[in-house]
C-alpha positions in Angstrom: 104.9 77.9 109.2 103.8 78.3 112.9 104.2 75.9 115.9 103.0 73.4 117.9 100.2 74.5 120.3 100.3 74.0 124.0 96.8 73.8 125.8 97.6 73.4 129.5 95.1 71.6 131.9 91.9 73.1 133.1 93.1 71.9 136.7 96.5 73.8 136.6 94.9 76.9 138.0 93.2 75.1 140.8 96.3 73.0 141.5 98.8 76.1 141.0 96.7 78.8 143.1 98.8 81.6 141.3 102.2 79.4 141.4 102.5 78.7 137.5 103.9 82.1 136.8 106.7 81.7 139.4 107.6 78.2 138.0 107.4 79.6 134.5 109.9 82.2 135.4 112.0 79.8 137.2 111.9 77.8 133.7 113.1 81.0 132.0 116.3 80.9 134.2 117.1 77.1 133.4 116.7 77.9 129.8 119.3 80.9 130.2 121.6 78.6 131.9 121.3 75.8 129.4 122.1 78.5 126.5 125.1 79.6 128.4 126.2 76.1 129.2 126.0 76.9 133.2 124.3 73.7 134.1 124.3 70.0 135.2 125.5 67.9 132.4 127.2 70.9 130.6 129.4 68.6 128.5 126.2 67.1 126.6 124.6 70.2 125.4 125.5 69.4 121.8 121.9 68.8 120.8 120.9 72.3 121.8 122.1 73.6 118.4 122.5 70.6 116.5 119.6 71.4 113.7 121.2 74.7 112.8 124.6 73.3 113.1 124.3 70.2 110.7 125.4 71.1 107.4 123.9 70.5 104.0 127.3 68.4 103.2 126.9 66.4 106.2 123.2 65.6 105.2 124.4 65.0 101.6 126.9 62.5 102.6 124.2 60.5 104.5 122.0 60.9 101.3 124.8 59.5 99.1 125.7 56.7 101.4 121.9 55.5 101.8 121.8 55.7 98.2 124.5 53.6 97.6 122.9 50.9 100.1 119.5 51.2 99.1 120.3 50.3 95.3 122.8 47.3 96.4 120.8 45.5 99.2 117.1 44.2 99.8 117.4 44.3 103.5 119.0 46.4 106.1 119.8 45.5 109.6 119.9 48.5 112.2 122.0 47.3 115.4 121.4 49.4 118.4 119.7 49.7 121.7 118.1 52.6 123.6 118.8 56.0 122.2 120.6 54.2 119.1 117.5 52.9 117.8 114.3 54.2 119.5 114.4 57.6 117.6 114.9 56.0 114.4 112.5 53.4 114.7 109.8 55.9 116.1 110.2 58.0 112.8 110.4 55.4 110.4 106.9 54.2 111.8 105.5 57.7 112.0 106.5 58.4 108.5 105.5 55.1 107.0 103.5 57.1 104.4 106.8 58.2 102.8 109.5 56.3 101.5 108.3 54.3 98.6 110.2 51.2 97.6 113.4 50.3 99.2 115.0 47.6 101.3 113.3 46.2 104.3 114.6 47.5 107.5 115.1 45.4 110.5 116.3 46.0 113.9 118.6 43.9 116.0 120.6 44.4 119.2 117.7 45.8 121.3 117.1 42.3 123.0 118.8 39.2 124.3 115.8 37.2 123.5 117.3 34.1 121.6 114.1 33.4 120.0 113.8 36.9 118.4 117.5 37.0 117.4 117.3 33.5 115.6 114.2 34.2 113.8 115.9 37.3 112.4 118.7 35.5 111.4 116.6 33.0 109.7 114.8 35.8 108.0 118.3 37.1 106.6 119.2 33.6 105.0 119.4 34.2 101.2 119.0 37.8 101.5 121.3 40.6 100.2 121.4 42.6 103.5 123.7 45.4 104.9 124.3 46.1 108.7 124.3 49.6 110.2 125.6 49.1 113.7 125.3 52.1 116.2 127.1 52.4 119.4 129.6 54.7 120.8 131.6 52.5 122.5 130.9 49.2 120.7 130.9 47.1 123.8 127.4 47.5 125.0 126.3 43.8 125.3 123.0 43.6 123.4 123.9 45.2 120.3 127.6 43.6 120.6 125.9 40.2 120.8 123.6 40.9 117.8 126.4 42.3 115.7 128.8 39.1 116.7 126.0 36.9 115.2 125.6 39.3 111.9 129.3 39.2 111.4 129.2 35.5 111.4 126.4 35.4 109.1 127.8 37.6 106.6 130.9 35.3 106.4 134.8 35.7 105.9 136.1 38.8 107.6 138.4 39.5 104.7 135.1 39.8 102.0 133.4 42.6 104.2 134.9 45.7 103.2 134.8 44.4 99.4 131.2 43.4 99.2 128.6 45.5 97.7 130.1 49.0 97.0 132.1 48.9 100.3 128.9 49.7 102.2 127.8 46.2 103.3 128.9 47.3 107.0 128.4 50.9 108.5 129.7 51.8 111.8 128.1 55.0 113.6 130.2 55.5 116.6 132.7 57.8 118.4 135.0 59.8 116.1 138.3 58.9 117.9 138.2 55.9 120.2 136.2 52.8 121.2 135.9 49.1 120.4 133.7 49.9 117.3 135.6 52.5 116.1 138.7 50.6 116.1 137.3 47.6 114.6 135.8 49.9 111.7 139.4 51.4 111.2 140.9 48.1 111.0 138.3 46.6 108.4 137.7 49.7 106.2 134.2 49.9 107.0 131.9 52.8 106.5 131.9 55.3 109.5 129.6 58.2 110.5 130.4 60.0 113.8 128.3 60.6 116.9 129.2 63.9 118.3 131.1 63.6 121.9 128.7 66.2 123.3 125.1 64.4 122.3 123.9 61.7 124.4 122.2 58.7 123.2 118.5 59.7 124.0 119.2 63.3 122.3 121.0 61.6 119.1 117.8 61.2 116.8 118.8 64.2 114.9 122.7 63.0 114.2 123.5 60.3 111.9 122.0 57.9 114.5 118.7 58.6 113.3 119.5 60.5 109.8 121.0 57.6 108.2 118.5 54.8 109.3 115.5 57.4 108.0 117.4 58.1 104.8 117.8 54.3 104.3 113.9 54.1 104.5 113.4 57.0 101.9 112.2 59.4 104.7 112.9 63.1 104.4 115.8 63.9 106.6 116.0 67.4 105.4 112.3 68.2 106.1 113.1 66.9 109.5 116.1 68.9 110.4 114.3 72.2 108.9 111.3 71.4 111.4 114.0 70.9 114.4 115.9 74.1 113.2 112.5 76.1 113.2 112.0 74.8 116.8 115.4 75.8 117.9 115.1 79.4 116.5 111.7 79.9 118.0 111.9 78.1 121.3 115.4 79.3 122.3 114.3 83.1 122.0 110.9 83.1 122.7 109.8 84.9 126.1 107.8 82.7 128.7 104.4 83.7 127.5 105.0 82.4 123.9 107.5 79.4 124.6 105.7 76.5 124.8 108.4 74.2 125.8 108.8 76.2 129.1 105.0 76.2 129.7 104.9 72.7 129.5 107.9 71.9 131.8 106.4 74.5 134.2 103.1 72.5 133.9 104.9 69.3 134.7 106.5 70.6 137.7 103.4 71.9 139.2 101.7 68.7 138.7 104.5 66.5 140.4 104.4 69.1 143.2 101.0 68.5 143.6 101.4 64.8 144.0 101.4 63.4 140.2 103.8 60.5 139.7 102.9 59.1 136.4 102.5 60.8 133.1 100.6 59.0 130.3 101.7 60.0 126.8 98.4 59.6 124.8 98.2 59.6 121.4 95.2 59.0 118.7 97.0 57.2 116.1 98.9 53.9 116.3 101.7 55.6 113.7 103.0 57.4 117.1 103.4 54.0 119.2 107.0 54.2 118.6 107.3 58.0 119.1 105.6 57.2 122.6 108.7 54.4 123.4 111.1 57.3 122.5 109.5 59.7 124.8 109.4 57.1 127.6 113.4 56.7 127.4 113.8 60.5 126.9 112.2 61.4 130.2 112.6 58.4 132.1 116.6 58.3 131.6 116.6 62.0 132.1 114.4 62.4 135.5 114.2 59.2 137.1 117.0 60.0 139.8 117.9 60.3 143.5 114.3 58.9 144.4 112.5 61.8 142.3 110.8 62.0 138.8 107.7 61.2 136.9 107.2 57.8 135.6 106.3 57.9 131.7 103.9 55.4 130.4 101.8 55.3 126.9 98.4 54.9 125.8 96.9 54.7 122.0 93.4 55.8 122.0 90.6 55.1 121.3 92.3 51.4 121.1 93.3 51.7 125.1 90.3 53.2 126.1 88.9 49.7 126.1 91.8 48.7 128.5 93.6 51.2 130.4 90.9 53.7 129.9 88.8 52.1 132.9 92.0 52.8 135.4 92.8 56.3 134.1 89.1 57.1 134.9 88.7 55.8 138.0 92.0 54.4 139.6 94.7 55.9 141.7 94.7 59.9 141.1 98.5 59.8 141.2 98.8 60.5 137.1 98.4 63.1 134.4 98.1 62.8 130.8 99.6 64.5 128.1 97.7 64.1 125.1 99.7 64.5 121.6 97.1 65.0 118.8 98.6 65.1 115.2 96.9 66.0 112.1 96.1 63.5 109.5 99.1 63.0 107.3 97.2 62.1 103.9 94.5 64.1 102.1 92.6 60.7 101.2 92.7 59.8 104.7 91.6 63.0 106.0 88.5 62.5 103.6 87.8 59.0 104.5 84.1 58.5 105.4 81.2 56.0 104.7 78.0 55.9 103.0 74.4 55.8 104.5 73.2 52.2 104.5 69.6 51.2 104.0 67.7 50.0 107.2 70.4 51.6 109.2 70.8 48.0 111.0 74.1 49.0 112.9 72.8 52.3 113.8 75.6 54.2 112.2 73.9 56.2 109.8 74.2 59.3 111.9 77.8 59.3 111.2 77.3 58.5 107.5 79.5 61.1 105.2 81.5 62.2 108.4 85.2 61.9 107.9 86.4 59.5 110.3 88.9 62.0 111.1 86.4 64.2 112.5 85.0 61.2 114.7 88.5 60.5 116.0 88.9 64.1 117.0 85.6 64.0 118.6 86.8 60.9 120.6 89.8 63.0 121.6 87.7 65.9 123.0 85.4 63.7 124.7 88.3 61.8 126.3 89.9 64.6 127.6 86.8 66.1 129.0 86.1 62.7 130.7 89.4 62.3 132.4 89.6 66.0 133.5 86.1 65.4 135.0 87.6 62.4 136.8 90.4 64.2 138.3 93.2 63.7 135.6 94.9 66.6 134.6 95.4 66.8 130.7 97.8 68.6 129.1 97.5 68.9 125.3 100.1 69.2 122.5 98.9 69.6 119.0 101.0 68.9 116.1 99.7 70.2 112.7 100.4 67.4 110.4 102.1 64.0 110.4 105.1 65.0 108.4 109.1 65.1 108.6 108.9 68.9 109.3 106.4 69.0 112.2 108.2 65.7 113.8 111.3 67.5 113.7 109.7 70.1 115.5 108.4 68.1 117.9 111.4 66.1 118.4 113.3 69.4 119.7 110.5 70.7 121.4 110.4 67.5 123.7 113.9 67.6 124.1 114.0 71.1 125.2 111.1 70.7 127.4 112.5 67.4 129.0 116.1 69.0 129.9 114.2 72.2 131.6 112.0 69.8 133.5 114.8 67.9 135.0 116.7 71.0 135.7 113.8 72.5 137.6 114.0 69.3 139.7 117.7 69.9 140.5 118.9 66.9 138.5 121.2 66.4 135.7 119.2 65.4 132.5 122.1 64.1 130.6 123.5 61.2 132.7 121.9 57.9 133.5 123.8 56.3 136.3 121.3 53.8 137.3 121.5 51.9 134.3 125.1 50.4 135.1 123.5 48.6 138.1 122.2 45.7 136.1 125.3 45.7 134.0 127.6 45.2 136.8 125.4 42.3 138.2 125.3 40.8 134.8 129.1 40.8 134.0 129.6 39.6 137.6 127.2 36.6 137.1 128.7 35.9 133.4 132.2 36.1 134.8 133.3 38.9 132.6 137.0 39.3 133.1 137.5 42.3 135.8 134.4 41.5 137.8 134.0 39.5 140.8 131.4 36.8 141.7 127.8 38.0 143.0 125.1 35.8 144.5 122.2 35.3 141.8 119.1 36.5 143.5 117.3 36.0 140.1 117.5 32.1 140.2 
């Protein structure tokens, strides 16, 4: 079915001065080390072959559970934070044209904002709702707080495992240990497993992402097929044909030339959540030891009327990765308006031209303008907004991210800096086992 297309910036040749092939050769060596398990973070490489190792029996179990929940409840609350919800939320939004009727899906656990939490609990009053709680440990503060509130809303503990086909609470967690694992085992909740060797931000193709997508009626088989195609192509392709390695090499060259911010720029609001997933993937993976590219996002043409001015004429420390995706619906692809008598708005020159074509012309014009303004523009073209191609894109970005970070000499699979705020918060809140810290935030 083809592949994604990667188009490097016209400025790469000027910046690189013949160095691109050298960096690309290093990327090939990094990929070889990844495949051999001979790299930093080698205990968390389960995502690398996840698409090809996910058995049909596993996806059928997820589909069957989702079907039971969809038939019994009008609302499903997904509880998680970071990699435990961003991928699922991104794909539910990106594939909004799929799914049909089904329960409303609501997210909790990604914030401690009391206004949001109370509002969500109020929305659930009188509804038949199920809870899917996602956490390897079960002790991450934000989702644990939301889960406590939801358990209180559900009522008596003795009734939980008996309500609604025995699937009112589903825990997606560690296979053997952790607070959530133990709670699920004690109370007889449905359980799905997060593989030990897959980190949170690389987990969207595990039950972490697949169950929420199945609950939303999305095509998880198509998603995995796309990711599997990417795995087969990108792990075996040589440097000249490997778009993941080329993208990683381009990012490395741009970083070495002084670029410190990468805008993931799209041309559809359906990819806003996908941009948030990308920001976590890259920020947590490479922002270490005073190094790394800061990921940002822009949705064009909307943000051309806000961020566009800065991108065009502000500090030249940034580059862009423009993500173009084909229209997901034939009717949308043909959408146009008719000529208007009098042409009082001056738009007759666009009459009968598909809006999709106009949007694409705006993209080309934006890339040209930003390049002319000194902003290198990488381009990634996804053929269509469907489950297959988004699965392919997920694997592409995961692999490109891992190679990028290893090229910087860092471990792509840890996030030690995330613990700093947690330690301070636990000390300030008086969590047992933590000392008292002076509060500079007051």
